[in-house]
C-alpha atoms as a printed R data frame, in Angstrom:
    type eleno elety resid chain resno       x       y       z
1   ATOM     1    CA   MET     A     1  14.340  -6.212 -17.550
2   ATOM     2    CA   LYS     A     2  10.668  -5.471 -16.902
3   ATOM     3    CA   ILE     A     3   9.099  -2.057 -17.281
4   ATOM     4    CA   SER     A     4   5.931  -1.567 -15.280
5   ATOM     5    CA   ASP     A     5   3.422   1.247 -14.816
6   ATOM     6    CA   SER     A     6   0.136   1.727 -12.937
7   ATOM     7    CA   LYS     A     7  -1.910  -0.250 -15.469
8   ATOM     8    CA   ASP     A     8   0.009  -3.346 -14.330
9   ATOM     9    CA   PHE     A     9  -1.264  -2.938 -10.752
10  ATOM    10    CA   ILE     A    10  -4.224  -4.809  -9.305
11  ATOM    11    CA   TRP     A    11  -6.164  -2.287  -7.179
12  ATOM    12    CA   LYS     A    12  -8.020  -3.257  -4.003
13  ATOM    13    CA   PHE     A    13  -9.714  -1.223  -1.308
14  ATOM    14    CA   ASN     A    14  -8.468  -2.306   2.104
15  ATOM    15    CA   LYS     A    15 -11.470  -1.584   4.319
16  ATOM    16    CA   GLU     A    16  -9.613  -2.397   7.539
17  ATOM    17    CA   GLU     A    17  -6.992   0.314   6.928
18  ATOM    18    CA   ASN     A    18  -9.249   2.577   4.775
19  ATOM    19    CA   VAL     A    19  -6.869   2.877   1.791
20  ATOM    20    CA   PHE     A    20  -6.599   1.803  -1.837
21  ATOM    21    CA   VAL     A    21  -3.695  -0.573  -2.439
22  ATOM    22    CA   GLY     A    22  -2.123  -1.227  -5.829
23  ATOM    23    CA   ILE     A    23  -0.311  -4.538  -6.076
24  ATOM    24    CA   ASN     A    24   1.911  -5.578  -8.967
25  ATOM    25    CA   PRO     A    25   2.655  -9.298  -8.535
26  ATOM    26    CA   ASP     A    26   5.744  -8.927 -10.743
27  ATOM    27    CA   LEU     A    27   7.289  -6.562  -8.155
28  ATOM    28    CA   CYS     A    28   6.831  -8.867  -5.167
29  ATOM    29    CA   SER     A    29   8.661 -11.892  -3.842
30  ATOM    30    CA   LYS     A    30   8.912 -13.516  -0.423
31  ATOM    31    CA   GLU     A    31  11.832 -11.203   0.350
32  ATOM    32    CA   LEU     A    32  10.359  -7.902  -0.855
33  ATOM    33    CA   GLY     A    33   6.943  -6.408  -1.639
34  ATOM    34    CA   ILE     A    34   6.341  -3.041  -3.297
35  ATOM    35    CA   TYR     A    35   2.845  -1.544  -3.082
36  ATOM    36    CA   HIS     A    36   1.269   1.712  -4.221
37  ATOM    37    CA   ILE     A    37  -1.050   3.325  -1.645
38  ATOM    38    CA   ARG     A    38  -3.709   5.995  -2.219
39  ATOM    39    CA   ILE     A    39  -5.523   7.904   0.504
40  ATOM    40    CA   LYS     A    40  -8.464  10.036  -0.592
41  ATOM    41    CA   PRO     A    41  -8.607  13.732   0.347
42  ATOM    42    CA   LYS     A    42  -9.397  14.251   4.056
43  ATOM    43    CA   GLU     A    43  -9.318  10.467   4.653
44  ATOM    44    CA   GLU     A    44  -6.847   8.436   6.678
45  ATOM    45    CA   LEU     A    45  -4.863   5.268   6.958
46  ATOM    46    CA   ARG     A    46  -6.220   4.017  10.269
47  ATOM    47    CA   LYS     A    47  -3.853   3.477  13.180
48  ATOM    48    CA   HIS     A    48  -2.497  -0.048  13.375
49  ATOM    49    CA   TYR     A    49   0.716  -2.010  13.591
50  ATOM    50    CA   HIS     A    50   2.214  -5.050  11.914
51  ATOM    51    CA   GLU     A    51   3.759  -8.118  13.435
52  ATOM    52    CA   ARG     A    52   6.402  -8.361  10.728
53  ATOM    53    CA   PRO     A    53   8.102 -11.705  10.176
54  ATOM    54    CA   ASN     A    54  11.831 -11.837  11.017
55  ATOM    55    CA   ASN     A    55  11.673  -8.302  12.510
56  ATOM    56    CA   GLY     A    56  10.990  -6.992   9.022
57  ATOM    57    CA   LYS     A    57  10.492  -3.379   8.081
58  ATOM    58    CA   GLU     A    58   7.782  -1.315   6.406
59  ATOM    59    CA   ILE     A    59   9.082   1.689   4.476
60  ATOM    60    CA   PHE     A    60   6.891   4.486   3.090
61  ATOM    61    CA   PHE     A    61   8.179   6.731   0.324
62  ATOM    62    CA   PHE     A    62   6.141   9.898  -0.291
63  ATOM    63    CA   TYR     A    63   7.756  10.818  -3.590
64  ATOM    64    CA   LYS     A    64   5.643  13.953  -4.234
65  ATOM    65    CA   GLY     A    65   5.507  15.048  -0.626
66  ATOM    66    CA   GLY     A    66   2.041  16.194   0.425
67  ATOM    67    CA   HIS     A    67   0.138  17.713   3.318
68  ATOM    68    CA   PHE     A    68  -0.600  15.083   5.917
69  ATOM    69    CA   LEU     A    69  -0.308  14.130   9.555
70  ATOM    70    CA   PHE     A    70   1.465  10.955  10.477
71  ATOM    71    CA   GLU     A    71   1.421   9.357  13.873
72  ATOM    72    CA   ILE     A    72   4.030   6.905  15.079
73  ATOM    73    CA   ASN     A    73   3.832   5.390  18.559
74  ATOM    74    CA   GLY     A    74   1.589   8.179  19.886
75  ATOM    75    CA   LYS     A    75   3.607  11.117  18.509
76  ATOM    76    CA   THR     A    76   2.046  13.182  15.725
77  ATOM    77    CA   TYR     A    77   4.022  14.965  13.016
78  ATOM    78    CA   GLU     A    78   2.801  17.241  10.215
79  ATOM    79    CA   HIS     A    79   4.346  17.189   6.744
80  ATOM    80    CA   ASN     A    80   3.454  19.964   4.300
81  ATOM    81    CA   SER     A    81   5.985  19.992   1.496
82  ATOM    82    CA   THR     A    82   6.527  18.938  -2.093
83  ATOM    83    CA   GLU     A    83   9.804  17.375  -0.979
84  ATOM    84    CA   PRO     A    84   9.993  13.572  -0.804
85  ATOM    85    CA   LEU     A    85   9.783  11.933   2.619
86  ATOM    86    CA   TYR     A    86  10.755   8.443   3.797
87  ATOM    87    CA   LEU     A    87   9.347   6.718   6.885
88  ATOM    88    CA   CYS     A    88  10.876   3.460   8.076
89  ATOM    89    CA   LEU     A    89   8.744   1.493  10.536
90  ATOM    90    CA   GLU     A    90   9.889  -1.400  12.661
91  ATOM    91    CA   SER     A    91   7.693  -4.371  13.509
92  ATOM    92    CA   GLY     A    92   5.169  -3.381  16.197
93  ATOM    93    CA   GLU     A    93   5.278   0.404  15.703
94  ATOM    94    CA   ILE     A    94   1.759   1.841  15.791
95  ATOM    95    CA   HIS     A    95   1.204   4.186  12.864
96  ATOM    96    CA   GLY     A    96  -1.486   6.087  10.971
97  ATOM    97    CA   ILE     A    97  -1.678   8.819   8.339
98  ATOM    98    CA   LYS     A    98  -4.323  11.500   7.765
99  ATOM    99    CA   ASN     A    99  -4.426  13.258   4.388
100 ATOM   100    CA   LEU     A   100  -5.030  16.957   5.086
101 ATOM   101    CA   SER     A   101  -5.099  18.060   1.438
102 ATOM   102    CA   ASN     A   102  -7.809  18.228  -1.203
103 ATOM   103    CA   ASP     A   103  -5.758  15.898  -3.421
104 ATOM   104    CA   VAL     A   104  -5.211  12.159  -3.278
105 ATOM   105    CA   LEU     A   105  -2.115  11.302  -1.231
106 ATOM   106    CA   GLU     A   106  -0.023   8.677  -3.034
107 ATOM   107    CA   PHE     A   107   3.036   6.833  -1.800
108 ATOM   108    CA   GLN     A   108   4.955   3.602  -2.114
109 ATOM   109    CA   ALA     A   109   5.021   1.058   0.695
110 ATOM   110    CA   VAL     A   110   7.914  -1.378   0.670
111 ATOM   111    CA   TYR     A   111   7.755  -4.460   2.876
112 ATOM   112    CA   CYS     A   112  10.887  -6.445   3.614
113 ATOM   113    CA   PRO     A   113  10.084  -9.331   3.771
114 ATOM   114    CA   ASP     A   114   6.858  -9.090   1.751
115 ATOM   115    CA   PHE     A   115   3.540  -8.327   3.473
116 ATOM   116    CA   GLU     A   116   1.697 -11.373   4.774
117 ATOM   117    CA   GLU     A   117  -2.076 -11.619   5.217
118 ATOM   118    CA   GLY     A   118  -2.995 -11.389   8.896
119 ATOM   119    CA   GLU     A   119   0.039  -9.431  10.111
120 ATOM   120    CA   VAL     A   120  -1.971  -6.235  10.768
121 ATOM   121    CA   ARG     A   121  -2.705  -5.897  14.465
122 ATOM   122    CA   GLY     A   122  -3.917  -3.462  17.046
123 ATOM   123    CA   GLU     A   123  -6.989  -1.503  17.742
124 ATOM   124    CA   ILE     A   124  -8.064   0.102  14.491
125 ATOM   125    CA   VAL     A   125  -9.433   3.542  15.340
126 ATOM   126    CA   ASN     A   126 -13.195   3.719  14.831
127 ATOM   127    CA   ARG     A   127 -14.172   6.800  12.847
128 ATOM   128    CA   LYS     A   128 -17.020   7.828  10.583
129 ATOM   129    CA   ASN     A   129 -16.253   6.559   7.071
């Protein structure tokens, strides 16, 4: 058994997607990757898509809820609740998230199989940042 908390994560700012990503190498394998994502207040995860290997999935788990807009394949949805929310994305689905609150939006991203460098595709929306 391994117990892990946020101090075990290696934090990186992903400029392309405009988010902070926490990676714990002990929680990742070729089959599964678990990442912690942070979006600053009024900032966004820029629209993009992934070419996932083996038709893999990307699953977001907003465990504290939050106030944000999420866009999937051109449709926009608003979430404003403290209730948890799961989003399951298939390979190729265009998605983005805008944090509407004054607090950091935090969620888990699970990749099955694990995320691979270079799989992010699509026109990243150009915005002032």
